[in-house]
Every structure is written in structure tokens, then in C-alpha cells.
C-alpha positions as a Markdown table, in Angstrom:
| # | Residue | x | y | z |
|---|---|---|---|---|
| 1 | Met | 152.6 | 55.1 | 212.3 |
| 2 | Lys | 149.9 | 54.8 | 215.0 |
| 3 | Ala | 149.1 | 51.7 | 216.8 |
| 4 | Val | 146.5 | 50.2 | 219.1 |
| 5 | Val | 148.4 | 49.3 | 222.4 |
| 6 | Val | 147.1 | 48.5 | 225.9 |
| 7 | His | 149.5 | 49.6 | 228.9 |
| 8 | Gly | 147.5 | 47.8 | 231.4 |
| 9 | Ala | 143.8 | 47.5 | 232.5 |
| 10 | Arg | 141.6 | 50.4 | 231.0 |
| 11 | Asp | 144.7 | 52.0 | 230.1 |
| 12 | Leu | 144.4 | 51.7 | 225.8 |
| 13 | Arg | 146.3 | 54.6 | 223.9 |
| 14 | Ile | 147.0 | 55.4 | 220.5 |
| 15 | Asp | 150.9 | 55.4 | 220.2 |
| 16 | Glu | 153.2 | 56.0 | 217.8 |
| 17 | Ile | 155.4 | 53.4 | 217.3 |
| 18 | Pro | 158.1 | 52.9 | 214.4 |
| 19 | Glu | 157.0 | 51.4 | 211.4 |
| 20 | Pro | 158.2 | 47.8 | 211.1 |
| 21 | Ser | 161.6 | 47.0 | 208.5 |
| 22 | Leu | 161.2 | 44.4 | 205.7 |
| 23 | Asp | 163.1 | 41.5 | 205.7 |
| 24 | Ser | 164.1 | 40.0 | 202.1 |
| 25 | Ser | 162.1 | 37.0 | 203.2 |
| 26 | Gln | 158.8 | 38.8 | 204.6 |
| 27 | Val | 156.0 | 40.5 | 203.3 |
| 28 | Ser | 154.7 | 44.1 | 204.3 |
| 29 | Val | 150.8 | 44.6 | 204.5 |
| 30 | Arg | 149.0 | 47.6 | 205.2 |
| 31 | Val | 146.4 | 47.0 | 207.3 |
| 32 | Ile | 142.5 | 48.2 | 206.6 |
| 33 | Tyr | 140.4 | 46.7 | 208.8 |
| 34 | Gly | 140.6 | 45.0 | 212.4 |
| 35 | Gly | 138.1 | 43.1 | 214.0 |
| 36 | Ile | 138.0 | 43.4 | 218.3 |
| 37 | Cys | 138.1 | 39.9 | 219.8 |
| 38 | Gly | 137.1 | 38.9 | 223.0 |
| 39 | Ser | 140.5 | 38.3 | 223.9 |
| 40 | Asp | 141.5 | 41.8 | 223.1 |
| 41 | Leu | 138.9 | 42.5 | 225.2 |
| 42 | His | 140.0 | 40.8 | 228.3 |
| 43 | Tyr | 143.5 | 42.6 | 227.8 |
| 44 | Tyr | 141.9 | 46.0 | 227.8 |
| 45 | Asp | 139.5 | 45.3 | 230.6 |
| 46 | Ala | 141.5 | 43.0 | 232.9 |
| 47 | Gly | 145.2 | 43.8 | 231.8 |
| 48 | Arg | 145.0 | 39.8 | 231.2 |
| 49 | Asn | 143.5 | 37.3 | 228.7 |
| 50 | Gly | 143.1 | 33.9 | 231.0 |
| 51 | Asp | 146.5 | 33.0 | 232.3 |
| 52 | Tyr | 148.5 | 35.7 | 230.0 |
| 53 | Val | 149.3 | 39.3 | 231.9 |
| 54 | Val | 150.1 | 42.6 | 230.4 |
| 55 | Asn | 153.7 | 43.0 | 231.3 |
| 56 | Glu | 154.7 | 45.6 | 228.9 |
| 57 | Pro | 153.1 | 48.2 | 226.1 |
| 58 | Leu | 151.2 | 45.4 | 224.0 |
| 59 | Val | 150.0 | 46.1 | 220.2 |
| 60 | Leu | 146.6 | 44.5 | 220.4 |
| 61 | Gly | 144.9 | 42.7 | 217.3 |
| 62 | His | 145.2 | 39.6 | 215.5 |
| 63 | Glu | 141.6 | 39.4 | 213.4 |
| 64 | Val | 142.9 | 41.5 | 210.2 |
| 65 | Val | 142.2 | 42.1 | 206.6 |
| 66 | Gly | 144.9 | 44.2 | 204.8 |
| 67 | Ala | 146.4 | 44.7 | 201.1 |
| 68 | Val | 150.3 | 43.6 | 200.5 |
| 69 | Ile | 152.6 | 46.8 | 200.1 |
| 70 | Glu | 155.5 | 45.0 | 199.5 |
| 71 | Val | 157.5 | 41.4 | 198.9 |
| 72 | Gly | 160.7 | 40.8 | 200.1 |
| 73 | Ala | 163.1 | 39.5 | 197.2 |
| 74 | Asp | 163.5 | 36.5 | 198.9 |
| 75 | Ala | 160.0 | 36.0 | 199.6 |
| 76 | Val | 158.6 | 32.7 | 198.2 |
| 77 | Thr | 154.8 | 33.6 | 197.8 |
| 78 | Asp | 152.6 | 34.5 | 194.7 |
| 79 | Ala | 151.0 | 37.2 | 196.7 |
| 80 | Arg | 151.5 | 41.0 | 194.6 |
| 81 | Pro | 151.0 | 44.4 | 195.8 |
| 82 | Gly | 147.5 | 45.2 | 196.1 |
| 83 | Asp | 146.1 | 41.7 | 196.9 |
| 84 | Ile | 144.0 | 41.6 | 199.4 |
| 85 | Val | 144.8 | 39.1 | 202.4 |
| 86 | Ala | 143.8 | 37.7 | 205.7 |
| 87 | Ile | 146.6 | 37.0 | 207.9 |
| 88 | His | 147.3 | 33.9 | 210.0 |
| 89 | Pro | 148.2 | 34.9 | 213.8 |
| 90 | Ala | 150.1 | 31.8 | 214.9 |
| 91 | Arg | 153.7 | 31.2 | 214.3 |
| 92 | Pro | 154.5 | 28.2 | 213.7 |
| 93 | Thr | 152.2 | 28.7 | 210.6 |
| 94 | Pro | 150.6 | 25.9 | 208.4 |
| 95 | Pro | 151.3 | 26.5 | 205.0 |
| 96 | Pro | 148.3 | 27.5 | 202.8 |
| 97 | Gly | 146.8 | 24.5 | 201.7 |
| 98 | Gly | 147.9 | 22.4 | 204.9 |
| 99 | Val | 147.0 | 19.2 | 206.5 |
| 100 | Leu | 144.6 | 19.5 | 209.3 |
| 101 | Gly | 146.0 | 17.4 | 212.4 |
| 102 | Lys | 149.6 | 18.5 | 212.6 |
| 103 | Gly | 148.4 | 20.4 | 216.1 |
| 104 | Leu | 150.8 | 23.6 | 215.2 |
| 105 | His | 148.3 | 26.2 | 217.0 |
| 106 | Ile | 149.0 | 24.1 | 220.7 |
| 107 | Gln | 152.5 | 23.6 | 220.2 |
| 108 | Pro | 154.6 | 26.5 | 221.8 |
| 109 | Gly | 154.9 | 29.6 | 219.5 |
| 110 | Ser | 153.5 | 33.1 | 219.3 |
| 111 | Tyr | 150.1 | 34.5 | 218.3 |
| 112 | Leu | 149.6 | 38.0 | 216.9 |
| 113 | Gly | 148.7 | 40.6 | 219.8 |
| 114 | Ser | 149.2 | 38.2 | 222.7 |
| 115 | Ala | 151.0 | 38.1 | 226.1 |
| 116 | Ser | 151.1 | 34.6 | 226.4 |
| 117 | Thr | 155.4 | 35.5 | 225.1 |
| 118 | Thr | 157.9 | 37.6 | 226.9 |
| 119 | Pro | 158.6 | 39.6 | 225.3 |
| 120 | His | 155.1 | 40.1 | 223.9 |
| 121 | Thr | 154.0 | 39.1 | 220.3 |
| 122 | Gln | 153.0 | 42.5 | 219.3 |
| 123 | Gly | 149.6 | 42.6 | 217.3 |
| 124 | Ala | 147.9 | 44.0 | 214.1 |
| 125 | Phe | 145.9 | 46.8 | 215.3 |
| 126 | Ala | 148.8 | 49.1 | 213.4 |
| 127 | Gln | 148.9 | 50.5 | 210.1 |
| 128 | Thr | 151.6 | 48.4 | 208.5 |
| 129 | Ile | 152.8 | 45.2 | 209.6 |
| 130 | Thr | 155.2 | 42.6 | 208.2 |
| 131 | Val | 154.4 | 38.9 | 208.2 |
| 132 | Asn | 155.8 | 35.9 | 206.9 |
| 133 | Pro | 154.7 | 34.8 | 203.7 |
| 134 | Glu | 153.2 | 31.4 | 204.7 |
| 135 | Gln | 150.6 | 33.8 | 207.0 |
| 136 | Leu | 149.2 | 35.3 | 203.8 |
| 137 | Arg | 145.4 | 34.2 | 202.8 |
| 138 | Arg | 144.4 | 35.8 | 199.8 |
| 139 | Phe | 140.8 | 36.5 | 198.8 |
| 140 | Thr | 139.0 | 36.7 | 195.7 |
| 141 | Ala | 138.4 | 40.0 | 194.1 |
| 142 | Gly | 135.2 | 41.4 | 195.0 |
| 143 | Val | 135.2 | 40.3 | 198.5 |
| 144 | Pro | 133.5 | 43.0 | 200.7 |
| 145 | Leu | 136.4 | 43.7 | 203.3 |
| 146 | Arg | 134.4 | 44.4 | 206.3 |
| 147 | Arg | 133.4 | 40.8 | 205.7 |
| 148 | Ala | 136.8 | 39.9 | 205.2 |
| 149 | Ala | 137.6 | 41.0 | 208.6 |
| 150 | Leu | 135.9 | 37.9 | 209.9 |
| 151 | Ala | 138.4 | 35.3 | 208.5 |
| 152 | Glu | 139.9 | 34.5 | 211.7 |
| 153 | Pro | 137.2 | 33.9 | 214.1 |
| 154 | Leu | 135.3 | 32.2 | 211.5 |
| 155 | Ala | 138.3 | 29.8 | 211.4 |
| 156 | Val | 138.1 | 29.4 | 215.4 |
| 157 | Ala | 134.3 | 29.0 | 215.0 |
| 158 | Leu | 134.9 | 26.0 | 212.0 |
| 159 | His | 138.0 | 24.7 | 214.0 |
| 160 | Gly | 135.6 | 24.5 | 217.4 |
| 161 | Val | 132.4 | 22.9 | 215.8 |
| 162 | Asp | 134.8 | 20.0 | 214.1 |
| 163 | Arg | 136.3 | 19.5 | 217.4 |
| 164 | Ala | 133.3 | 17.8 | 218.4 |
| 165 | Gly | 134.3 | 14.9 | 216.1 |
| 166 | Val | 130.8 | 14.1 | 214.7 |
| 167 | Asp | 128.6 | 14.2 | 211.4 |
| 168 | Tyr | 126.1 | 17.0 | 212.2 |
| 169 | Ala | 123.4 | 15.8 | 209.7 |
| 170 | Gly | 120.2 | 14.3 | 211.9 |
| 171 | Leu | 121.9 | 16.1 | 215.1 |
| 172 | Arg | 120.3 | 18.2 | 217.5 |
| 173 | Val | 122.7 | 20.9 | 218.2 |
| 174 | Ala | 122.8 | 23.8 | 220.8 |
| 175 | Val | 125.0 | 27.0 | 220.6 |
| 176 | Phe | 125.2 | 28.9 | 224.2 |
| 177 | Gly | 126.0 | 32.6 | 223.7 |
| 178 | Ala | 125.0 | 34.4 | 220.0 |
| 179 | Gly | 127.7 | 37.0 | 220.4 |
| 180 | Pro | 130.4 | 36.8 | 217.3 |
| 181 | Ile | 131.9 | 33.7 | 218.0 |
| 182 | Gly | 128.4 | 32.0 | 218.7 |
| 183 | Cys | 126.9 | 33.3 | 215.7 |
| 184 | Leu | 129.7 | 32.2 | 213.4 |
| 185 | Ala | 130.0 | 29.0 | 215.1 |
| 186 | Ile | 126.2 | 29.0 | 213.7 |
| 187 | Ala | 127.2 | 29.5 | 210.3 |
| 188 | Ala | 130.0 | 26.9 | 210.6 |
| 189 | Leu | 127.7 | 24.2 | 212.0 |
| 190 | His | 124.9 | 25.3 | 209.2 |
| 191 | Arg | 127.6 | 24.4 | 206.5 |
| 192 | Arg | 128.4 | 21.3 | 208.2 |
| 193 | Gly | 125.0 | 20.1 | 207.3 |
| 194 | Ala | 123.2 | 20.6 | 210.6 |
| 195 | Thr | 119.5 | 21.6 | 210.4 |
| 196 | Ala | 118.6 | 21.4 | 214.2 |
| 197 | Ile | 120.7 | 24.2 | 215.6 |
| 198 | Thr | 119.4 | 26.3 | 218.4 |
| 199 | Ala | 121.0 | 29.3 | 219.7 |
| 200 | Val | 120.5 | 30.3 | 223.3 |
| 201 | Asp | 121.3 | 33.6 | 224.9 |
| 202 | Leu | 120.6 | 36.1 | 227.5 |
| 203 | Arg | 119.5 | 38.9 | 224.9 |
| 204 | Ser | 116.6 | 38.9 | 222.2 |
| 205 | Glu | 118.7 | 40.9 | 219.6 |
| 206 | Pro | 121.5 | 38.8 | 218.8 |
| 207 | Leu | 119.5 | 35.7 | 218.7 |
| 208 | Gly | 117.9 | 37.4 | 215.3 |
| 209 | Thr | 121.6 | 37.2 | 213.9 |
| 210 | Ala | 121.5 | 34.1 | 214.9 |
| 211 | Arg | 118.7 | 32.9 | 213.0 |
| 212 | Ser | 119.9 | 35.0 | 209.8 |
| 213 | Leu | 122.7 | 32.5 | 209.7 |
| 214 | Gly | 121.3 | 29.0 | 210.0 |
| 215 | Ala | 119.8 | 28.5 | 213.7 |
| 216 | Thr | 116.5 | 27.0 | 213.5 |
| 217 | Ser | 115.2 | 28.2 | 217.2 |
| 218 | Thr | 116.2 | 30.2 | 220.0 |
| 219 | Val | 116.0 | 30.5 | 223.3 |
| 220 | His | 115.8 | 33.8 | 225.1 |
| 221 | Leu | 117.2 | 33.4 | 228.7 |
| 222 | Gly | 116.6 | 36.9 | 229.3 |
| 223 | Gly | 113.0 | 36.5 | 228.4 |
| 224 | Gly | 112.2 | 33.4 | 230.7 |
| 225 | Glu | 113.1 | 30.4 | 228.3 |
| 226 | Ser | 115.6 | 28.0 | 229.5 |
| 227 | Pro | 116.5 | 25.1 | 227.1 |
| 228 | Glu | 116.0 | 21.4 | 227.8 |
| 229 | Thr | 117.6 | 19.6 | 229.8 |
| 230 | Gly | 119.2 | 16.5 | 228.3 |
| 231 | Ala | 117.9 | 17.5 | 224.8 |
| 232 | Phe | 120.9 | 18.2 | 222.3 |
| 233 | Asp | 123.5 | 15.9 | 220.9 |
| 234 | Val | 126.3 | 18.3 | 220.7 |
| 235 | Val | 126.8 | 21.7 | 222.9 |
| 236 | Ile | 128.9 | 24.2 | 221.7 |
| 237 | Glu | 129.7 | 26.6 | 224.8 |
| 238 | Ala | 130.6 | 30.2 | 222.9 |
| 239 | Ser | 130.1 | 32.5 | 225.6 |
| 240 | Gly | 133.1 | 31.7 | 228.1 |
| 241 | Ser | 130.9 | 31.7 | 231.1 |
| 242 | Pro | 131.2 | 29.0 | 234.1 |
| 243 | Arg | 127.4 | 29.3 | 234.7 |
| 244 | Ala | 126.5 | 28.6 | 230.9 |
| 245 | Leu | 129.0 | 25.7 | 230.7 |
| 246 | Ser | 127.1 | 24.0 | 233.6 |
| 247 | Ser | 124.0 | 24.8 | 231.5 |
| 248 | Ala | 125.4 | 23.5 | 228.3 |
| 249 | Ile | 126.6 | 20.0 | 230.4 |
| 250 | Ala | 122.8 | 19.7 | 231.8 |
| 251 | Ala | 121.8 | 20.0 | 228.2 |
| 252 | Val | 123.4 | 18.0 | 226.2 |
| 253 | Arg | 121.9 | 14.1 | 226.3 |
| 254 | Ser | 123.8 | 11.5 | 228.0 |
| 255 | Gly | 126.7 | 10.2 | 225.6 |
| 256 | Gly | 126.7 | 13.6 | 224.0 |
| 257 | Thr | 129.5 | 16.4 | 223.7 |
| 258 | Val | 129.8 | 19.7 | 224.7 |
| 259 | Val | 132.7 | 21.9 | 223.2 |
| 260 | Gln | 134.1 | 24.8 | 225.2 |
| 261 | Leu | 134.7 | 27.5 | 222.7 |
| 262 | Gly | 134.2 | 30.6 | 224.7 |
| 263 | Ile | 137.1 | 31.7 | 226.9 |
| 264 | Leu | 136.7 | 30.9 | 230.6 |
| 265 | Pro | 138.4 | 32.8 | 233.4 |
| 266 | Ala | 141.8 | 32.1 | 234.9 |
| 267 | Gly | 141.7 | 30.6 | 238.2 |
| 268 | Asp | 139.7 | 27.9 | 239.9 |
| 269 | Leu | 135.9 | 27.7 | 238.5 |
| 270 | Ser | 132.7 | 26.9 | 240.1 |
| 271 | Val | 131.3 | 24.5 | 237.2 |
| 272 | Ala | 128.5 | 21.6 | 237.9 |
| 273 | Leu | 130.7 | 18.7 | 236.5 |
| 274 | Gly | 128.8 | 15.8 | 238.5 |
| 275 | Pro | 126.4 | 15.4 | 235.0 |
| 276 | Val | 129.9 | 14.5 | 233.3 |
| 277 | Val | 130.2 | 11.5 | 234.9 |
| 278 | Ala | 126.4 | 10.7 | 235.4 |
| 279 | Lys | 125.7 | 10.9 | 231.9 |
| 280 | Glu | 129.3 | 9.9 | 230.3 |
| 281 | Val | 129.6 | 13.5 | 228.6 |
| 282 | Thr | 132.6 | 14.2 | 226.4 |
| 283 | Leu | 133.7 | 17.6 | 227.0 |
| 284 | Arg | 136.4 | 19.2 | 224.8 |
| 285 | Gly | 138.4 | 21.8 | 224.7 |
| 286 | Ser | 138.9 | 24.2 | 221.5 |
| 287 | Gln | 142.0 | 26.7 | 221.1 |
| 288 | Arg | 142.2 | 29.2 | 218.2 |
| 289 | Phe | 142.5 | 26.9 | 214.8 |
| 290 | Asp | 145.4 | 25.1 | 212.9 |
| 291 | Val | 144.5 | 24.7 | 208.9 |
| 292 | Glu | 140.8 | 26.2 | 209.2 |
| 293 | Leu | 141.9 | 30.0 | 207.7 |
| 294 | Asp | 141.4 | 28.7 | 204.2 |
| 295 | Glu | 138.3 | 27.4 | 204.4 |
| 296 | Ser | 137.4 | 30.4 | 206.4 |
| 297 | Val | 138.4 | 32.7 | 203.6 |
| 298 | Arg | 136.6 | 30.7 | 200.7 |
| 299 | Met | 133.3 | 30.7 | 203.2 |
| 300 | Ile | 133.8 | 34.4 | 203.5 |
| 301 | Ala | 133.5 | 34.6 | 199.7 |
| 302 | Glu | 130.4 | 32.6 | 199.2 |
| 303 | Thr | 128.2 | 33.4 | 202.6 |
| 304 | Pro | 127.0 | 37.1 | 202.2 |
| 305 | Ala | 125.0 | 36.6 | 205.1 |
| 306 | Leu | 128.0 | 36.9 | 207.4 |
| 307 | Asp | 127.6 | 40.6 | 206.3 |
| 308 | Ala | 125.3 | 40.9 | 210.0 |
| 309 | Val | 127.7 | 40.0 | 212.0 |
| 310 | Val | 129.7 | 43.0 | 211.5 |
| 311 | Thr | 127.5 | 45.7 | 213.4 |
| 312 | His | 130.1 | 49.0 | 214.0 |
| 313 | Val | 133.1 | 50.2 | 212.5 |
| 314 | Phe | 135.3 | 53.0 | 213.8 |
| 315 | Ala | 137.8 | 54.9 | 212.7 |
| 316 | Leu | 141.8 | 53.7 | 214.6 |
| 317 | Asp | 141.3 | 57.0 | 216.5 |
| 318 | Glu | 138.0 | 56.3 | 217.8 |
| 319 | Ala | 139.6 | 52.9 | 219.9 |
| 320 | Ala | 138.4 | 53.8 | 223.3 |
| 321 | Asp | 135.0 | 54.2 | 221.6 |
| 322 | Ala | 135.3 | 51.0 | 219.8 |
| 323 | Phe | 136.1 | 49.0 | 222.8 |
| 324 | Ala | 133.6 | 50.4 | 224.6 |
| 325 | Thr | 130.8 | 49.4 | 222.4 |
| 326 | Ala | 132.3 | 46.1 | 222.0 |
| 327 | Met | 132.4 | 45.9 | 225.8 |
| 328 | Asp | 128.8 | 45.8 | 225.8 |
| 329 | Pro | 127.0 | 42.7 | 224.0 |
| 330 | Gly | 123.5 | 44.3 | 224.5 |
| 331 | Ala | 124.4 | 47.2 | 221.8 |
| 332 | Ser | 126.8 | 45.2 | 219.1 |
| 333 | Leu | 128.1 | 41.8 | 217.8 |
| 334 | Lys | 131.4 | 42.4 | 215.9 |
| 335 | Val | 133.0 | 45.8 | 216.0 |
| 336 | Leu | 135.8 | 46.9 | 213.5 |
| 337 | Leu | 138.2 | 49.5 | 213.7 |
| 338 | Glu | 139.2 | 51.1 | 209.9 |
| 339 | Ile | 142.8 | 51.4 | 210.5 |
| 340 | Ser | 143.5 | 52.5 | 207.1 |
| 341 | Pro | 141.0 | 53.7 | 204.4 |
| 342 | Glu | 140.1 | 51.0 | 202.0 |
| 343 | Pro | 141.6 | 51.1 | 198.6 |
């Protein structure tokens, strides 16, 4: 079968790899759509994602939606062949309906399409994958599959906005970076009851999408605008830029909270941290997600506006073009690969 494999920086190939064998306790899934994530782009562009370096060929991808092909004889699941499912990419995996707070996502384990383990954990940009039953999250009938491919990054966004630990009603919130994860964070904030959400970005195009998802105001940095200093109760930094983190710290009020949701570069960073002390700012990191995939699947079924986040769909054999498009934030938001035809 075909798979999207990174062999090193800027060395992306469509390789033929063996189809996986099905263990009796597992489920096989035909992957239909896969979303290109920022971490996939880091592996493609630099051969690493933060501290995780590609040392062997790595099948990319962890944002996928697919259809169940076969259920192993000993697999404990209510999934059946033909069911449309999202995949929880982490092992250990919280079961469907699990309880938030067990912190499985920050314990040692693996994540689909990640060089954080040796050997690497192969990803899901392949025509068929096998997973454990607890990794499946079923969609209701009729959910558009391109929107369904947003389940994993939306779960990341839900987890990130909840890391602030606040009731958003009545608060002023800013999201720095209106790329895919920033726009999904705005949708998550809107769902959490925030009614004053400012989207901040260098480009004007994604700010329109941000408004469609719940942003009530925008700041176009590329147009000479700037966010008000000390004006926000919570700032979600979703771009992964050290400079943006410094700006987020400046923009949050005294006693406010900044959540670092974007992936920061590896190594020493130049960030203006003095105001964290002077203003007693709470700075919180956010790593992937825990049980939020359950809510994400429900939210996708209930929120047609999320369709706007998907701007491009490429065939599997066009992966090089897909990654090039995803690397250009002025040209795209979420870019999908159509790995197998829709049923």
C-alpha cells in the first residue's frame, strides 16, 4: 500500500509499504482523509519537531478520519465494518467517555507519526492502519468527512483553551495566530462561552475565517495594527513564535493567563519574560490532548461553520504539493490529503 514517508529534512516520498496484519484484539481502518499538522510540517521542513529528530523513515500523519474495515475476533468494541471513525493517536489511550485529569497524554507513551520514540511510531498517512479498539471514536451518520478530519486538532484546541482554568464568560480573550489551530481555538472559546474574542494575525485572510468561527474583533499585524497592552484576561498563543509569545505576555493584564498552544522551536529562545514576574502572569503550556476527542467529535457534528477551516484537498500522490501549500500560511489554513476515496 502507499504511505507518505519523511526520510529527512525536505525528503518526502510516497513509498510502498506492507499492509499491516490484523491482531485479533485490534481493528483495521481504511484511512480516507488526513490533515497536515504543524508537527508534520516541522518533520518535513527540518527533519525534526522540536526535540524529536527523524532518525529513520517515518510515516507521517495523526489527524485522520476513516472507515472500519475489519474488527479482530477478540476486539472489545461496538464498532462495525463501515463505521466512520476518528482515531485517538496516543497510546496509552483514554477510553471513550474517559475522565479528564488522569494525564495519560503527558506520560511516557507513543503518538502516531512521531519521532519521540525509538523506533519511531509510524503514522496514519497510509491507506490502511490497525489500531486498538479504545482509539476509535465513531461519528454519527451524515457528518461530512472533510470536516470530520478536524477532530484531532479540534481536540488539541479544546484542551488548550481549558488549560487556562477559567470560566470564559465575561472575559476578554485574545488568540495570537489565526492559522488552523488558532481558528479552532476560537471555535473552542466560542463554545466555552467567550463573547469577547480578538484574533491576531499578520495576514488578513485568516482573520475572516476567525470571525466566522466566533472572533468578535481582529488585529491585522501586517496592516500596522497592534493588540492593546495589558487588555486581555487570557491570551492563547497559537502561532508557535517566540516573538508572538513575548507579545502575548505584553497583551495580557496583570494577574492574567497566557496559554502556549503553538509548538515553539527547540533550543534556547529569546522571549521577554520580565512582565511574567512584574504582572504576576500565569504561563501555562498545553501538550496535545487527553479525553477531549469525545467532545470534539460531537462538536464537529454540531458545527457546520468548521468547514471553513479546510481550504485545500490533495490526492495522496500529490503529497509534495500538499505540503508546499500547507507551508504557505498566506495560501491555506487546513490542508487535507485524500488518502482513499470517500465511500
